[in-house]
ZADO-1210 file (C-alpha; in nm, 4 decimals, padded with zeros to 6 digits):
<atoms>
<atom x="-00.4585" y="00.6826" z="-00.6008" code="GLY" pos="1"/>
<atom x="-00.6672" y="00.5542" z="-00.3464" code="VAL" pos="2"/>
<atom x="-00.5260" y="00.3324" z="-00.0595" code="LEU" pos="3"/>
<atom x="-00.6799" y="-00.0102" z="-00.0082" code="ASP" pos="4"/>
<atom x="-00.7484" y="00.0829" z="00.3357" code="VAL" pos="5"/>
<atom x="-00.9063" y="-00.2568" z="00.4275" code="LYS" pos="6"/>
<atom x="-00.6007" y="-00.4348" z="00.4403" code="ARG" pos="7"/>
<atom x="-00.4348" y="-00.1668" z="00.6750" code="ILE" pos="8"/>
<atom x="-00.4406" y="-00.3283" z="01.0405" code="GLN" pos="9"/>
<atom x="-00.3426" y="-00.0939" z="01.3174" code="LEU" pos="10"/>
<atom x="-00.1547" y="-00.1549" z="01.6317" code="GLU" pos="11"/>
<atom x="-00.1232" y="00.1332" z="01.8595" code="VAL" pos="12"/>
<atom x="-00.0585" y="00.1244" z="02.2192" code="SER" pos="13"/>
<atom x="-00.3459" y="00.2858" z="02.4253" code="ASP" pos="14"/>
<atom x="-00.1095" y="00.5216" z="02.5837" code="GLU" pos="15"/>
<atom x="-00.1868" y="00.8247" z="02.3862" code="GLY" pos="16"/>
<atom x="00.1545" y="00.8981" z="02.1762" code="LEU" pos="17"/>
<atom x="00.1678" y="01.2662" z="02.1166" code="ALA" pos="18"/>
<atom x="00.4484" y="01.4103" z="01.9142" code="VAL" pos="19"/>
<atom x="00.5648" y="01.7530" z="01.8045" code="LEU" pos="20"/>
<atom x="00.4960" y="01.7296" z="01.4015" code="ALA" pos="21"/>
<atom x="00.3838" y="01.9114" z="01.1071" code="ASP" pos="22"/>
<atom x="00.0497" y="01.7595" z="01.0417" code="PRO" pos="23"/>
<atom x="00.0939" y="01.7780" z="00.6718" code="SER" pos="24"/>
<atom x="00.4068" y="01.6198" z="00.6893" code="GLY" pos="25"/>
<atom x="00.3211" y="01.3571" z="00.9033" code="LEU" pos="26"/>
<atom x="00.0497" y="01.2890" z="00.6493" code="ASP" pos="27"/>
<atom x="00.2944" y="01.2679" z="00.3661" code="ARG" pos="28"/>
<atom x="00.5204" y="01.0325" z="00.5503" code="VAL" pos="29"/>
<atom x="00.2233" y="00.8157" z="00.6478" code="MET" pos="30"/>
<atom x="00.1078" y="00.8051" z="00.3167" code="THR" pos="31"/>
<atom x="00.4485" y="00.7115" z="00.1322" code="ASN" pos="32"/>
<atom x="00.5041" y="00.4563" z="00.3712" code="LEU" pos="33"/>
<atom x="00.1582" y="00.2733" z="00.3139" code="LEU" pos="34"/>
<atom x="00.0976" y="00.3228" z="-00.0071" code="SER" pos="35"/>
<atom x="00.4766" y="00.1682" z="-00.0793" code="ASN" pos="36"/>
<atom x="00.3578" y="-00.1381" z="00.1252" code="ALA" pos="37"/>
<atom x="00.0291" y="-00.1906" z="-00.0275" code="LEU" pos="38"/>
<atom x="00.1780" y="-00.1354" z="-00.3995" code="LYS" pos="39"/>
<atom x="00.4916" y="-00.3944" z="-00.3408" code="TYR" pos="40"/>
<atom x="00.3002" y="-00.6721" z="-00.1292" code="SER" pos="41"/>
<atom x="00.0293" y="-00.9399" z="-00.2383" code="PRO" pos="42"/>
<atom x="-00.3204" y="-00.7815" z="-00.3168" code="LYS" pos="43"/>
<atom x="-00.4495" y="-01.0287" z="-00.0044" code="ASP" pos="44"/>
<atom x="-00.1725" y="-00.9907" z="00.2328" code="SER" pos="45"/>
<atom x="-00.1960" y="-00.7283" z="00.5495" code="PRO" pos="46"/>
<atom x="00.0016" y="-00.4272" z="00.6031" code="VAL" pos="47"/>
<atom x="00.0362" y="-00.3622" z="00.9628" code="ARG" pos="48"/>
<atom x="00.0778" y="-00.0062" z="01.1008" code="LEU" pos="49"/>
<atom x="00.2537" y="-00.0073" z="01.4741" code="ARG" pos="50"/>
<atom x="00.2932" y="00.3016" z="01.7012" code="ALA" pos="51"/>
<atom x="00.4676" y="00.2552" z="02.0207" code="GLU" pos="52"/>
<atom x="00.6771" y="00.4270" z="02.2678" code="ARG" pos="53"/>
<atom x="01.0517" y="00.3559" z="02.2636" code="THR" pos="54"/>
<atom x="01.1631" y="00.1921" z="02.5957" code="SER" pos="55"/>
<atom x="01.3714" y="00.5088" z="02.6969" code="ALA" pos="56"/>
<atom x="01.0262" y="00.6487" z="02.6572" code="GLY" pos="57"/>
<atom x="01.1177" y="01.0084" z="02.4971" code="ASP" pos="58"/>
<atom x="01.0227" y="00.8940" z="02.1172" code="GLU" pos="59"/>
<atom x="00.7600" y="00.7070" z="01.9597" code="ALA" pos="60"/>
<atom x="00.8394" y="00.4610" z="01.6867" code="ILE" pos="61"/>
<atom x="00.6167" y="00.4158" z="01.3809" code="VAL" pos="62"/>
<atom x="00.6426" y="00.0779" z="01.1938" code="THR" pos="63"/>
<atom x="00.4959" y="00.0002" z="00.8621" code="VAL" pos="64"/>
<atom x="00.4972" y="-00.4148" z="00.7831" code="SER" pos="65"/>
<atom x="00.4285" y="-00.5854" z="00.4410" code="ASP" pos="66"/>
<atom x="00.4672" y="-00.9029" z="00.3510" code="GLU" pos="67"/>
<atom x="00.5990" y="-00.8313" z="-00.0023" code="GLY" pos="68"/>
<atom x="00.8871" y="-00.9131" z="-00.1884" code="VAL" pos="69"/>
<atom x="01.1283" y="-00.7760" z="00.0327" code="GLY" pos="70"/>
<atom x="01.4369" y="-00.5429" z="-00.0770" code="ILE" pos="71"/>
<atom x="01.7698" y="-00.6972" z="-00.1493" code="ALA" pos="72"/>
<atom x="02.0323" y="-00.6072" z="00.0985" code="GLU" pos="73"/>
<atom x="02.2595" y="-00.4503" z="-00.1248" code="GLU" pos="74"/>
<atom x="01.9734" y="-00.1869" z="-00.2217" code="GLU" pos="75"/>
<atom x="01.8936" y="-00.1207" z="00.1639" code="VAL" pos="76"/>
<atom x="02.1902" y="00.1744" z="00.1882" code="PRO" pos="77"/>
<atom x="02.0105" y="00.3544" z="-00.1040" code="HIS" pos="78"/>
<atom x="01.6319" y="00.3277" z="-00.0733" code="LEU" pos="79"/>
<atom x="01.6235" y="00.7086" z="00.0946" code="PHE" pos="80"/>
<atom x="01.8400" y="00.8632" z="-00.1870" code="GLN" pos="81"/>
<atom x="01.6914" y="01.1185" z="-00.4398" code="ARG" pos="82"/>
<atom x="01.5873" y="00.9244" z="-00.7655" code="PHE" pos="83"/>
<atom x="01.7353" y="00.6042" z="-00.6680" code="TRP" pos="84"/>
<atom x="01.4851" y="00.3432" z="-00.7842" code="ARG" pos="85"/>
<atom x="01.5088" y="-00.0276" z="-00.7353" code="SER" pos="86"/>
<atom x="01.6619" y="-00.2374" z="-01.0233" code="LYS" pos="87"/>
<atom x="01.3957" y="-00.5292" z="-00.9148" code="ALA" pos="88"/>
<atom x="01.1132" y="-00.3097" z="-00.9704" code="THR" pos="89"/>
<atom x="00.9042" y="-00.3618" z="-01.3026" code="LYS" pos="90"/>
<atom x="00.7123" y="-00.0741" z="-01.2357" code="ARG" pos="91"/>
<atom x="00.7645" y="00.2666" z="-01.4327" code="ALA" pos="92"/>
<atom x="00.5782" y="00.4917" z="-01.2184" code="GLU" pos="93"/>
<atom x="00.7470" y="00.7468" z="-00.9659" code="GLY" pos="94"/>
<atom x="01.0089" y="00.9583" z="-00.9671" code="LEU" pos="95"/>
<atom x="01.2225" y="00.7911" z="-00.6856" code="GLY" pos="96"/>
<atom x="01.1356" y="01.0817" z="-00.4916" code="LEU" pos="97"/>
<atom x="00.8941" y="00.9274" z="-00.2150" code="GLY" pos="98"/>
<atom x="01.1500" y="00.7618" z="00.0156" code="LEU" pos="99"/>
<atom x="01.3641" y="01.0785" z="-00.0047" code="PHE" pos="100"/>
<atom x="01.1080" y="01.3134" z="00.0837" code="ILE" pos="101"/>
<atom x="01.0171" y="01.0807" z="00.3550" code="THR" pos="102"/>
<atom x="01.3490" y="01.0965" z="00.5086" code="ARG" pos="103"/>
<atom x="01.3755" y="01.4520" z="00.4579" code="GLN" pos="104"/>
<atom x="01.0661" y="01.5136" z="00.6852" code="ILE" pos="105"/>
<atom x="01.1623" y="01.2899" z="00.9524" code="VAL" pos="106"/>
<atom x="01.4840" y="01.4597" z="00.9525" code="ASP" pos="107"/>
<atom x="01.3408" y="01.7924" z="00.9662" code="ALA" pos="108"/>
<atom x="01.1556" y="01.6707" z="01.2815" code="HIS" pos="109"/>
<atom x="01.4597" y="01.5566" z="01.4534" code="GLY" pos="110"/>
<atom x="01.3532" y="01.1606" z="01.4130" code="GLY" pos="111"/>
<atom x="01.5216" y="00.8782" z="01.2216" code="ARG" pos="112"/>
<atom x="01.3831" y="00.6318" z="00.9889" code="ILE" pos="113"/>
<atom x="01.5208" y="00.2917" z="00.8675" code="TRP" pos="114"/>
<atom x="01.4228" y="-00.0560" z="00.7160" code="VAL" pos="115"/>
<atom x="01.4599" y="-00.3967" z="00.7642" code="ASP" pos="116"/>
<atom x="01.3799" y="-00.6328" z="00.4975" code="SER" pos="117"/>
<atom x="01.4058" y="-00.9730" z="00.4028" code="THR" pos="118"/>
<atom x="01.3809" y="-01.1383" z="00.0286" code="MET" pos="119"/>
<atom x="01.0757" y="-01.3300" z="-00.0026" code="GLY" pos="120"/>
<atom x="00.9476" y="-01.2178" z="00.3371" code="VAL" pos="121"/>
<atom x="00.8417" y="-00.8495" z="00.3546" code="GLY" pos="122"/>
<atom x="00.9807" y="-00.5452" z="00.4784" code="SER" pos="123"/>
<atom x="00.9282" y="-00.3068" z="00.8065" code="ARG" pos="124"/>
<atom x="00.9886" y="00.0522" z="00.7668" code="PHE" pos="125"/>
<atom x="01.0439" y="00.2355" z="01.0799" code="CYS" pos="126"/>
<atom x="01.0679" y="00.6055" z="01.1792" code="PHE" pos="127"/>
<atom x="01.1205" y="00.7420" z="01.5175" code="SER" pos="128"/>
<atom x="00.9747" y="01.1078" z="01.6394" code="LEU" pos="129"/>
<atom x="01.0716" y="01.2778" z="01.9705" code="PRO" pos="130"/>
<atom x="00.7280" y="01.3019" z="02.2117" code="LEU" pos="131"/>
<atom x="00.5593" y="01.6062" z="02.2853" code="ALA" pos="132"/>
</atoms>
């Protein structure tokens, strides 16, 4: 489907973050994270996309945050597993592969991916990639 890009708020530091990444892989990661954030948050709420340099200065961290329902603490460890689907999600679409593939791509680039989520408040999906 088409992403509701009007809801996406971009927050990027102006220092020009360059990462060594396969463009199609990075595009898939961004599309997966943004489409999930848009899908699982209220239609009138913003989704924030932030990119910044780590304090050590050797990595870029990209954060996609939403104001959605959040993810139960006990589900967080399973999010990036193959075929895993949240019990809380009433939706049937998808194969439970989006976040698994996202993690595979980030791992292949020498990065890390993680999530911070609070029920009723929203979720922050973050990934890091080595700077070029």
